[in-house]
N, C-alpha and C positions, 0 to 999 in steps of 0.2 A: 383041251390040250395037255400033253404032258409037261412038268416043270424042265425048264431048262437048266443045262450044265454046260455053259460056255466060259472060254477064258475070259472075254469081256465081262460078263456079269460077275465072275469071282474076283476080277481086278477092281470092279467099283465096289463090291461089298468089302474087299479087303481094306480099301482105302476110305472106307465109312460113307462112301457117296450115294445118295438117295438116287434110285431109278425105278422106272416102271418098265415091265415087259409087254411088248405087243407082238402077240403071235398071229400069224396069217398063212394062207396058203403059200407053199414054196414056190408054186408055179407063178406067183407074182415077182417080177425082176424089176420093176419100175417104181420109182418113188411116187409117181401118181397114183399107180394102183395100190401102194401101200396105204397112202393118204384115203382112199376111197374104202379100202379093206377094213381100216381101224377106226374111221370117221373121223380124221382131223383135216385141219385146212393144209392145203399144198404148202404154204409157207412155212410150215412147222415140221414138214418131212425133208430131212436132208439126204441126199446123194452123196457118195463119194467117189470122186472121179479121178482116173489115174491119167496124169500129164507126164509127157517124156521130154527131157532136155535134149537139146543137139548133141552134147557130149556123150559118145558112146556108153562109157561105163558110169555115169553120173546116175544116182537113186532117182527113180521116178518122185513125183510129187502127188500126194494125196490132197485134193481140194473138196472141202465140205461146201455143198451149194445147194440151196433150197429148191425143191421139185418144181417150183413155179418160175424159176430163172433159168437161163442158158449160159453155159460157160463161156466166158471171152478170154479166149488164148492170149490176145495180144495184150490185154490188161494183166491177165496174171504174169505173162513173161515180163513185162515192165515191172510189176510189183515185187518179182523174186530175182531181179537183176539178170535175166536172161535176154538172148537176142530173140530167141524162137522158141516155142514150145509146140508139141502136136499130142493129140490125143491117143492113148495108147486103144488099139484093137480090143476087142472082147477077149481075143485068144492072148494077147500081150499082158492085159490087165490080169487075167488069172494065172498065168504063168509068172508074172513078177511078184505077185502078191500071194499066190498059193491058195487064194480064195475065188469063189464063183462069182461072177456078175450078178448083182443083186444082193450079193452078201459080203462086199467089199466093206472093211470097217476100219477106221483109224483105231480104234480101241482094240481090235484083233491083231493090229500090226505094230504095237509099242514094241520098242527096242529092235526094231527091223531096219532102222536107219533112215525110214522115209520122212522128208520133210512134209510137216501137215499145216496146213492151211483152211481157213474158214472164211466164208464170205461176211463181210460187215452187215449184211442184212440180219444175221442172226443176233445182232446186239437187240433188235426190236423184240425179240423172244425172250421169255422166261426159261422155257424149257423146249427142247426139240428132240425129234426122234432120229435117230441114226441106226444103221445096221449093227447087228450084234456080232456080224461075222459068220452068219448063215443065213441063206435064204429062208424067208419066213419068220426071222424075228428081228425085232427093232427094240432097243432101248431108249426110252424118253429120260432125258438127263438135263440137269440145269446147264444152260450155256457157259457159265462161269466154271462149273465142275469140269465140263468137256473141255474148256480151253486148257485148263490147269493140268489134267490128267494126260491130254495128248501133247501138250506143248505147242499146241498150234498157235499160227500167227494170223492176226487180222490182215484181210486184203479185200481189195474191190475185184471180185471175181465174174461179175455177172454182166 
């Protein structure tokens, strides 16, 4: 596979954050498929989900959640002080982020005004894999570094 040149990787390099690139077929759009393709456990692959607030012009939330968990919108709404949230459809997620589903990444959306959250289960991992902002590429990064660079907040999301 050819070397990657993505903003997310450049950002990590610039901040001297160690990471490992995992490349796989860009036809894989699910975190489960990524885990299988790169040979890691489901709990180490994190999907980035887009949740919408009820307020029309409010920025969506990016919630990073392990592939072996399902998002609990009620828990997330409570954690972020919202009455109700809903999942963005594939089309909405792509339009709002400018990224394809399967490639949505908090690292690629820094400085875009999104509130970023990560499920507390990540605290049990040293490193996790997250999308690099393009289908077919994930970056493995230390959880502490990911939290720091994305300014993510811990929540119970599963």
